[in-house]
C-alpha positions as CSV (number, residue, x, y, z in Angstrom):
1,X,12.6,-11.3,13.8
2,X,15.8,-13.3,13.6
3,X,15.6,-16.1,16.2
4,X,19.3,-15.9,17.2
5,X,18.8,-12.3,18.2
6,X,15.8,-12.9,20.5
7,X,17.0,-12.0,24.0
8,X,14.6,-11.4,26.9
9,X,15.0,-11.0,30.6
10,X,13.2,-11.4,33.9
11,X,14.5,-8.8,36.4
12,X,12.9,-9.1,39.8
13,X,13.6,-6.9,42.8
14,X,14.6,-9.1,45.8
15,X,12.4,-7.4,48.4
16,X,10.3,-10.5,49.3
17,X,9.2,-13.8,47.9
18,X,8.5,-14.1,44.2
19,X,4.9,-12.8,43.7
20,X,2.6,-14.9,41.5
21,X,2.4,-11.9,39.1
22,X,6.2,-11.8,38.8
23,X,6.2,-15.5,38.2
24,X,3.8,-15.0,35.3
25,X,6.1,-12.4,33.9
26,X,9.1,-14.7,34.2
27,X,7.1,-17.5,32.6
28,X,6.0,-15.4,29.6
29,X,9.6,-14.3,29.0
30,X,10.8,-17.9,29.3
31,X,8.2,-19.2,26.9
32,X,8.9,-16.4,24.4
33,X,12.6,-17.2,24.4
34,X,11.9,-20.9,23.9
35,X,9.4,-20.3,21.2
36,X,11.9,-18.3,19.1
37,X,15.1,-20.2,20.1
38,X,16.2,-17.2,22.0
39,X,18.0,-16.4,25.3
40,X,16.3,-16.1,28.7
41,X,18.2,-14.0,31.2
42,X,17.7,-13.6,34.9
43,X,18.9,-10.2,36.3
44,X,18.6,-9.3,39.9
45,X,17.6,-5.6,40.4
46,X,18.7,-5.0,44.0
47,X,19.1,-1.2,43.9
48,X,16.6,-0.8,46.7
49,X,19.2,-0.8,49.4
50,X,16.8,-0.8,52.3
51,X,14.5,-3.6,51.2
52,X,16.6,-5.9,49.2
53,X,17.7,-9.0,51.1
54,X,19.8,-12.1,50.5
55,X,16.9,-14.3,51.6
56,X,14.7,-12.8,48.9
57,X,17.3,-13.5,46.3
58,X,17.5,-17.2,47.4
59,X,13.7,-17.4,47.4
60,X,13.6,-16.1,43.8
61,X,16.1,-18.7,42.7
62,X,14.2,-21.5,44.5
63,X,10.8,-20.4,43.0
64,X,12.2,-20.2,39.5
65,X,13.8,-23.6,39.7
66,X,10.7,-25.1,41.2
67,X,8.6,-23.8,38.3
68,X,11.2,-25.2,35.9
69,X,12.1,-21.8,34.4
70,X,15.7,-22.5,33.6
71,X,17.5,-19.3,32.6
72,X,20.3,-19.3,30.0
73,X,22.3,-16.3,31.4
74,X,22.3,-14.4,34.6
75,X,22.9,-14.7,38.3
76,X,23.1,-18.2,39.6
77,X,22.0,-19.7,43.0
78,X,25.7,-19.9,44.2
79,X,25.9,-16.2,43.3
80,X,28.3,-16.9,40.4
81,X,27.2,-15.6,37.0
82,X,26.7,-17.3,33.7
83,X,27.0,-15.3,30.4
84,X,29.0,-12.7,28.6
85,X,27.0,-9.6,29.6
86,X,27.4,-9.5,33.4
87,X,27.5,-8.6,36.1
88,X,23.8,-9.7,36.2
89,X,23.2,-8.2,39.7
90,X,22.7,-4.4,39.7
91,X,24.5,-3.7,42.9
92,X,27.6,-5.3,41.3
93,X,27.1,-3.2,38.2
94,X,26.9,-0.1,40.3
95,X,30.1,-1.1,42.2
96,X,32.1,-1.0,38.9
97,X,30.7,2.4,37.9
98,X,28.5,1.4,34.9
99,X,25.6,3.7,35.8
100,X,27.7,6.7,36.9
101,X,29.5,6.6,33.5
102,X,26.3,7.0,31.5
103,X,24.9,9.6,34.0
104,X,27.9,11.8,33.6
105,X,27.7,11.4,29.8
106,X,24.1,12.6,29.8
107,X,25.0,15.6,32.0
108,X,27.9,16.5,29.6
109,X,25.6,16.3,26.6
110,X,22.8,18.4,28.2
111,X,20.3,15.6,28.8
112,X,20.6,15.5,32.6
113,X,21.5,17.7,35.6
114,X,22.3,17.6,39.2
115,X,19.4,18.4,41.5
116,X,20.1,19.7,45.1
117,X,16.5,20.0,46.2
118,X,16.0,18.7,49.7
119,X,13.1,16.3,50.6
120,X,11.5,19.1,52.5
121,X,11.6,21.4,49.5
122,X,10.2,18.8,47.3
123,X,7.4,18.0,49.7
124,X,6.5,21.7,49.9
125,X,6.5,22.0,46.1
126,X,4.1,19.0,45.9
127,X,1.8,20.5,48.5
128,X,1.7,23.8,46.6
129,X,1.0,22.1,43.3
130,X,-1.9,20.2,44.9
131,X,-3.3,23.3,46.5
132,X,-3.2,25.0,43.1
133,X,-4.8,22.0,41.4
134,X,-1.7,21.3,39.3
135,X,0.0,18.0,38.6
136,X,2.4,17.4,41.6
137,X,5.5,16.7,39.6
138,X,9.0,17.9,39.9
139,X,9.1,21.4,38.3
140,X,12.8,21.4,37.2
141,X,13.9,23.8,39.9
142,X,17.6,22.9,39.4
143,X,17.5,22.7,35.6
144,X,19.0,26.1,35.3
145,X,20.9,27.1,38.4
146,X,22.4,30.5,38.7
147,X,26.2,30.7,38.5
148,X,27.8,29.6,41.7
149,X,24.5,28.2,43.1
150,X,25.7,24.6,42.8
151,X,28.9,25.4,44.7
152,X,26.8,27.1,47.4
153,X,24.6,24.0,47.8
154,X,27.7,21.8,47.9
155,X,29.2,23.9,50.8
156,X,25.9,23.5,52.6
157,X,26.5,19.8,52.5
158,X,23.7,19.0,50.1
159,X,24.2,15.8,48.1
160,X,22.7,16.0,44.7
161,X,20.7,13.4,42.8
162,X,21.0,13.3,39.0
163,X,17.8,13.9,37.1
164,X,17.0,13.3,33.4
165,X,15.8,16.3,31.5
166,X,12.5,15.4,29.9
167,X,11.4,17.1,26.7
168,X,9.0,20.0,27.4
169,X,6.7,19.5,24.5
170,X,5.5,16.9,22.0
171,X,4.5,13.3,22.6
172,X,6.2,10.1,23.4
173,X,4.6,7.0,21.9
174,X,5.3,3.4,20.8
175,X,3.6,0.4,19.3
176,X,3.1,-2.0,22.2
177,X,3.0,-5.6,21.2
178,X,-0.1,-6.2,23.4
179,X,-1.7,-2.7,23.9
180,X,-0.9,-1.5,20.3
181,X,-0.5,2.3,19.9
182,X,0.2,4.2,23.1
183,X,1.1,7.8,23.5
184,X,1.9,10.2,26.3
185,X,2.0,14.0,26.4
186,X,5.5,15.0,27.4
187,X,4.1,17.9,29.5
188,X,2.7,15.3,31.8
189,X,6.0,13.6,32.3
190,X,8.7,14.6,34.9
191,X,12.4,14.9,35.2
192,X,13.0,11.5,36.9
193,X,15.9,10.8,39.2
194,X,18.5,8.6,37.5
195,X,21.1,8.4,40.3
196,X,20.2,8.8,44.0
197,X,22.4,10.9,46.3
198,X,24.2,7.8,47.4
199,X,25.1,6.9,43.8
200,X,22.6,4.0,43.4
201,X,20.6,4.1,40.2
202,X,16.8,4.2,40.1
203,X,14.7,1.6,38.2
204,X,14.0,3.7,35.2
205,X,17.6,4.5,34.6
206,X,19.3,1.2,35.5
207,X,17.0,-1.0,33.4
208,X,17.6,1.0,30.3
209,X,21.3,0.9,30.7
210,X,21.2,-2.8,31.5
211,X,18.8,-3.8,28.7
212,X,20.9,-2.0,26.1
213,X,24.2,-3.4,27.3
214,X,22.7,-6.9,27.6
215,X,21.2,-6.6,24.0
216,X,17.7,-7.2,25.1
217,X,15.4,-7.4,22.1
218,X,12.0,-7.5,23.8
219,X,10.9,-6.1,27.2
220,X,8.0,-8.2,28.4
221,X,6.7,-7.0,31.7
222,X,3.5,-6.1,33.7
223,X,1.3,-3.2,32.5
224,X,2.0,-1.3,35.7
225,X,5.2,-0.3,33.9
226,X,3.4,1.4,31.0
227,X,3.8,4.8,32.7
228,X,7.5,4.2,33.1
229,X,8.0,3.4,29.4
230,X,7.8,7.0,28.0
231,X,10.5,8.0,30.5
232,X,12.7,5.1,29.3
233,X,12.1,5.8,25.7
234,X,13.3,9.4,26.0
235,X,16.4,8.0,27.7
236,X,17.0,5.6,24.8
237,X,16.7,8.6,22.4
238,X,19.1,10.8,24.4
239,X,21.7,8.0,24.4
240,X,21.2,7.4,20.7
241,X,20.3,3.7,21.3
242,X,17.9,1.5,19.4
243,X,14.9,0.6,21.6
244,X,13.7,-2.9,22.3
245,X,10.2,-3.8,21.5
246,X,7.8,-3.5,24.5
247,X,5.0,-5.8,25.5
248,X,3.0,-5.0,28.7
249,X,1.1,-7.9,30.3
250,X,-2.3,-7.4,31.7
251,X,-2.9,-7.0,35.5
252,X,-4.0,-9.9,37.6
253,X,-7.1,-9.4,39.7
254,X,-8.6,-11.3,42.6
255,X,-12.2,-12.7,42.4
256,X,-13.6,-9.4,43.7
257,X,-12.1,-7.4,40.8
258,X,-9.4,-5.7,42.8
259,X,-5.7,-6.2,42.3
260,X,-4.4,-9.6,43.6
261,X,-3.2,-9.2,47.1
262,X,-2.8,-11.0,50.5
263,X,-6.5,-10.5,51.2
264,X,-7.3,-13.0,48.4
265,X,-5.1,-15.7,50.0
266,X,-1.7,-16.9,48.9
267,X,0.2,-14.6,46.5
268,X,3.8,-15.9,46.3
269,X,5.1,-19.0,44.5
270,X,6.5,-20.3,47.8
271,X,3.1,-20.2,49.4
272,X,1.6,-22.3,46.6
273,X,4.4,-24.7,46.8
274,X,3.8,-25.1,50.6
275,X,0.0,-25.5,50.0
276,X,0.7,-28.5,47.9
277,X,0.4,-27.5,44.3
278,X,2.5,-29.2,41.6
279,X,5.0,-26.9,39.8
280,X,3.5,-28.0,36.4
281,X,0.0,-27.0,37.6
282,X,1.2,-23.5,38.6
283,X,3.1,-23.1,35.4
284,X,0.1,-24.2,33.3
285,X,-2.3,-22.0,35.2
286,X,-0.1,-18.9,35.1
287,X,0.2,-19.3,31.3
288,X,-3.6,-18.9,31.1
289,X,-3.7,-15.6,33.0
290,X,-3.9,-13.1,30.2
291,X,-3.1,-15.5,27.4
292,X,-5.2,-17.9,25.3
293,X,-4.8,-20.1,22.3
294,X,-7.1,-20.5,19.3
295,X,-8.1,-24.0,20.5
296,X,-9.0,-22.7,24.0
297,X,-6.8,-25.5,25.4
298,X,-6.6,-25.6,29.2
299,X,-4.2,-28.5,30.0
300,X,-0.8,-28.7,28.3
301,X,1.5,-31.6,28.0
302,X,5.2,-31.2,28.6
303,X,6.7,-28.9,25.9
304,X,3.3,-27.8,24.5
305,X,3.4,-24.3,26.1
306,X,6.8,-23.7,24.7
307,X,5.5,-24.6,21.3
308,X,2.2,-22.8,21.3
309,X,2.9,-19.6,23.2
310,X,2.9,-16.3,21.4
311,X,2.3,-12.7,22.3
312,X,-0.6,-12.5,19.8
313,X,-2.7,-14.5,22.3
314,X,-2.0,-12.0,25.2
315,X,-5.0,-9.9,26.1
316,X,-4.8,-6.3,27.5
317,X,-7.8,-6.7,29.7
318,X,-7.1,-7.8,33.3
319,X,-7.0,-11.6,34.2
320,X,-8.8,-13.0,37.2
321,X,-7.1,-15.4,39.5
322,X,-9.5,-18.3,40.3
323,X,-8.3,-20.5,43.1
324,X,-11.1,-23.0,42.4
325,X,-9.9,-23.5,38.9
326,X,-6.3,-23.8,40.1
327,X,-7.2,-26.5,42.6
328,X,-9.2,-28.4,39.9
329,X,-6.2,-28.2,37.6
330,X,-3.9,-29.5,40.3
331,X,-6.1,-32.5,40.8
332,X,-5.9,-33.2,37.0
333,X,-2.1,-33.0,37.1
334,X,-1.9,-35.3,40.1
335,X,-3.9,-37.9,38.3
336,X,-1.4,-37.8,35.4
337,X,1.8,-38.5,37.4
338,X,3.3,-41.9,38.1
339,X,3.2,-43.7,41.5
340,X,6.9,-43.0,41.9
341,X,6.6,-39.3,41.1
342,X,3.6,-38.9,43.4
343,X,5.5,-40.4,46.3
344,X,8.5,-38.1,45.6
345,X,6.2,-35.1,45.7
346,X,4.3,-36.3,48.8
347,X,7.3,-37.2,50.9
348,X,8.2,-33.7,52.2
349,X,4.5,-33.2,53.3
350,X,4.5,-36.6,55.1
351,X,7.7,-35.8,56.8
352,X,6.6,-32.3,57.8
353,X,3.5,-33.7,59.4
354,X,5.8,-35.7,61.7
355,X,4.5,-39.1,60.6
356,X,6.7,-42.2,61.3
357,X,6.8,-43.7,57.9
358,X,8.6,-46.8,59.3
359,X,5.5,-47.7,61.2
360,X,3.5,-48.5,58.1
361,X,2.8,-52.2,57.4
362,X,2.6,-51.6,53.7
363,X,4.8,-49.9,51.1
364,X,4.4,-46.1,51.6
365,X,4.4,-45.6,47.9
366,X,1.4,-47.8,47.6
367,X,-0.3,-45.9,50.5
368,X,0.2,-42.6,48.8
369,X,-1.0,-43.8,45.4
370,X,-4.1,-45.5,46.8
371,X,-6.1,-42.3,46.9
372,X,-4.5,-40.4,44.1
373,X,-7.8,-39.8,42.3
374,X,-9.2,-37.9,45.3
375,X,-6.2,-35.6,45.9
376,X,-6.5,-31.9,45.1
377,X,-3.4,-30.7,47.0
378,X,-0.3,-32.6,48.0
379,X,-0.8,-31.1,51.5
380,X,-4.0,-33.2,51.7
381,X,-2.1,-36.5,51.7
382,X,-0.8,-36.7,55.3
383,X,-4.3,-36.1,56.8
384,X,-5.8,-38.8,54.6
385,X,-3.0,-41.4,55.4
386,X,-2.1,-40.7,59.0
387,X,-4.1,-43.8,60.1
388,X,-1.4,-46.0,58.5
389,X,1.4,-44.5,60.6
390,X,0.0,-44.5,64.1
391,X,-0.7,-47.1,66.7
392,X,-4.3,-45.9,67.0
393,X,-6.2,-43.7,64.6
394,X,-7.7,-40.3,65.6
395,X,-11.3,-41.2,66.2
396,X,-13.8,-38.8,64.9
397,X,-16.4,-38.1,67.7
398,X,-19.4,-38.0,65.3
399,X,-18.4,-41.1,63.5
400,X,-17.9,-43.0,66.8
401,X,-21.2,-41.7,68.1
402,X,-23.0,-43.1,65.1
403,X,-21.3,-46.5,65.6
404,X,-21.7,-46.6,69.4
405,X,-25.4,-46.0,69.4
406,X,-26.4,-48.8,67.0
407,X,-27.2,-52.0,69.0
408,X,-26.1,-54.4,66.3
409,X,-22.5,-53.0,66.1
410,X,-21.1,-55.2,68.9
411,X,-22.3,-58.3,67.1
412,X,-21.1,-57.1,63.7
413,X,-17.6,-56.2,64.9
414,X,-17.2,-59.3,66.9
415,X,-18.1,-61.5,64.0
416,X,-15.9,-59.6,61.5
417,X,-12.9,-59.8,63.9
418,X,-13.3,-63.5,64.1
419,X,-13.7,-63.8,60.3
420,X,-10.5,-61.7,59.7
421,X,-8.5,-63.8,62.1
422,X,-9.3,-67.0,60.2
423,X,-8.6,-65.7,56.7
424,X,-5.7,-67.7,55.2
425,X,-5.0,-64.9,52.7
426,X,-5.3,-61.4,54.0
427,X,-5.7,-59.6,50.7
428,X,-8.2,-57.0,49.5
429,X,-10.2,-59.6,47.5
430,X,-10.4,-62.1,50.3
431,X,-11.2,-59.5,52.9
432,X,-14.1,-58.1,50.8
433,X,-15.4,-61.6,50.1
434,X,-15.3,-62.6,53.8
435,X,-17.0,-59.3,54.8
436,X,-19.9,-59.8,52.3
437,X,-20.3,-63.5,53.2
438,X,-20.6,-62.5,56.9
439,X,-23.2,-59.8,56.1
440,X,-25.3,-62.1,54.0
441,X,-25.1,-65.0,56.5
442,X,-26.2,-62.8,59.3
443,X,-29.0,-61.0,57.5
444,X,-27.3,-57.6,57.3
445,X,-27.1,-55.2,54.3
446,X,-23.6,-54.6,53.2
447,X,-23.7,-51.0,54.4
448,X,-24.7,-52.1,57.9
449,X,-21.4,-54.0,58.1
450,X,-19.1,-51.8,56.0
451,X,-19.7,-48.6,57.9
452,X,-18.9,-49.8,61.4
453,X,-15.9,-51.7,60.1
454,X,-14.5,-48.6,58.4
455,X,-15.0,-46.5,61.6
456,X,-13.4,-49.1,63.8
457,X,-10.2,-49.5,61.7
458,X,-9.8,-45.9,60.6
459,X,-11.6,-43.8,63.1
460,X,-13.6,-42.1,60.3
461,X,-16.8,-42.5,58.4
462,X,-15.1,-41.8,55.1
463,X,-11.7,-42.6,53.6
464,X,-9.8,-44.8,51.2
465,X,-11.2,-47.9,49.5
466,X,-12.3,-50.0,52.5
467,X,-10.8,-53.4,51.7
468,X,-7.6,-52.1,50.2
469,X,-7.2,-49.9,53.3
470,X,-7.7,-53.0,55.6
471,X,-5.2,-55.0,53.6
472,X,-2.6,-52.2,53.9
473,X,-3.2,-51.8,57.7
474,X,-2.5,-55.5,58.1
475,X,-4.5,-58.3,59.8
476,X,-2.9,-57.6,63.2
477,X,-3.7,-53.8,63.2
478,X,-7.2,-54.2,61.8
479,X,-8.3,-56.8,64.4
480,X,-6.6,-54.9,67.2
481,X,-8.5,-51.7,66.2
482,X,-11.8,-53.6,65.9
483,X,-11.3,-55.0,69.4
484,X,-10.4,-51.5,70.7
485,X,-13.7,-50.2,69.3
486,X,-15.6,-53.1,70.9
487,X,-14.1,-52.1,74.2
488,X,-15.2,-48.6,73.7
489,X,-18.7,-49.7,72.8
490,X,-19.0,-52.0,75.9
491,X,-17.6,-49.3,78.2
492,X,-20.1,-46.9,76.9
493,X,-22.9,-49.4,77.5
494,X,-21.6,-50.1,81.0
495,X,-20.4,-53.7,80.1
496,X,-17.2,-55.4,80.9
497,X,-14.8,-56.0,78.0
498,X,-14.6,-59.6,76.9
């Protein structure tokens, strides 16, 4: 392999958000190109006229950029194109007649033909084959039309498709870089449609034309395309073109052993982004779906995947998507990033939650970083920190009940409020010291004091480090909330507030 000739592509169909399986395919192509100093191309295959949308194209661009999969050639987010082998959008290629040219060439040379069969006739043929327990494939009814039959069909208003004439006998095989030797009996293959009646190319036709003209050296894609490969190989042979090398990646399954789908939870890159996963986490985890390295390394530093990836480590057995492992890995990555970077990632989630960041008495970056060791998802952050951005916390009923029913709570909170008001230095260290001194002086265990103070200032029984949290809330807010809790206790006990 000459590094300068390594050219790979990711060619999604824009019929929805980028699926996690498609993202894995994009990643492996990207890593392969980087490993061998090659070219990574993004081609948009939008020949499904009914389902392809502009919004899906934009979502693909956004997902690719979020994952850091920078392409060297191809369609760009502003719909311009970068590279010498464009257009890189199939509808644009169709518009300039690229596919029609090669279809006509194949008809002329006897490798393709026009088919006038109607959908009803094809359906009837399939039903008959099934009834006779035969393979329900197209039987080549229009391969050898009688003289004048085509003209008759044309006069009837039938619009033909163009089909490829598959060999009748022999085998089609190749050495797959992951699955090794694969072979198909040509009798089981069918004369696939190359051009639809409206002139748009089908997947099997367009991708061969495009891969050849874009000088693709390796086709790395999901193993759901294995059955397409013998059709495409015969097309390469008919056109007299050298084939790229093929590598088919293993399927991704859900925890129940079935193909990954919506019933297993999130399936698109955009959903994982919204849930609060870091792009490096998703990139790292996707790399481990169907690929391993000799060291069984799980977490990769920046640049390591590009260095260590190779197709030899790809397995042909299905990979299982494990959300528990993904969430664990996200926590590991969160703990590796800086205070500034964590704030940058957290900010959109804080804003989406509608929190008034200007209401905080402390630097929001400090607030975000305070609990970084506990985060599993970025989307967890607003819920953990909302107490710092509101006039009053959201009091947890169970936590409040536990505090209200203890007779010593009134005395404890009254004493702590007084101690906090008198502190000359309202810092974490002095707050902790004052709280412990109060507990010891009044014969309480530390937990007896810490617990009601936490609930009073945060509304919860659990949360951030207690004394750092109180410092960040500010003296004014902490004392105000303690007094609010005292009022609630006295009201519950039928007493008047002091």
